[in-house]
C-alpha positions, 0 to 999 in steps of 0.5 A: 796643578797644570795639565796639558792634554793632547795639545796640537798647536800651529802657526798657519799651516805649520804644525809645531806641537803634536799631541803634547801631554804633560802634568806638573804636580803642585810643589814640584819642579817639572822640566821640559827638555829639548833642542832648539826648534823642538817647540818648547817656547810655543808650548809656553806661549800656549800655556799663557794663552798667546797661542791657542791650541788647534786641538787639545786643552790646558787645565790649571788647578782643575779649571780649563784655561786655554780659552782665556786671555793672557792677562786672565791666565796670569790672574789665575796665578801663573807667571813667566820668565820669558826667553831672553828675559824681555825686561822693559829697557827704558824702565827702572828696576822699580818700574819693571817690578811694578809691571809684574804686579799690574793687578795689585793696587795696594801700596802696602802689598806692593811694597811687601812684594818688592821687599821680598824680591830685594831680599832675594836679589840684593843687587836689585835693591842697590840698583832700584833706580837704574834703567834695565837697558844699562844692566848686565845680563845677569842683573837683567835675569834677576830682574826678570825673575823678580818681575815674575815673582811680583805677581805672587805666582803659584806656578812659575814658568821659566823659558831658557833662563840660563841662556847667555849667562856666565857659569857662575850666574847659572849656578846662582840662578838654579840655586834661586829656583830651588829656593823658590820651590822650597818656599812653595812655588811650583816650577816648570823649567824649560831648558837646554842645560839638561845637567843642571835641570835634572839635578833640581827637577823632580820629573819632566819630559823630553820634547823633539820636533813638537812631540814628547819622546820621553818622560819620567822622573829626573833619574829616568830621563837622565838614563834615556839614551837620547838624553845621555847622548845629546845632553849629558856627555862630558 
């Protein structure tokens, strides 16, 4: 579904990604592991067209997309839950969800999408008129995921979704990701929580200092010394 081919990305003179290649297969959960500063968020921004590759290319469902603008890439069927959730604080729950379906103008379709999100996250239905800024971190995480789902993405990008959440909410979040995948949504999960991530991922890569230093199935990644020593110690 998604293929990144030898992508190098820079911010001015600073090279953040160096020859990164990865594939995300349709119907699977792929993961991108790595420490802070590894370039994970830059890769997400590159997939979305916010950062243009200095070298290499990005392909989605057989078409090259790295020359497209972000809203065009979203229109192809890719959605993101950004790091830090980034909900619109002054907007209500319903207004935030509406922003996730900015390309859809049919009231009936919008209602159906919103009802699906409310079925997945009943708490959002209870607080539909509440401003996002007054919600807890866990509720904002639900809202960020719900907003992304309003676009009916075929590929969902999640950038550090568990950051700052209590353990019980992290459990719920990963259960939700699994449920979405079982329903047919392909997922690229960018996380530092390797233990939880590898428990639900089919395959993935390990990124360090802008380069891929490991790849394989979830079991193969878990067996790597780099992963075991840095992420999986008790």
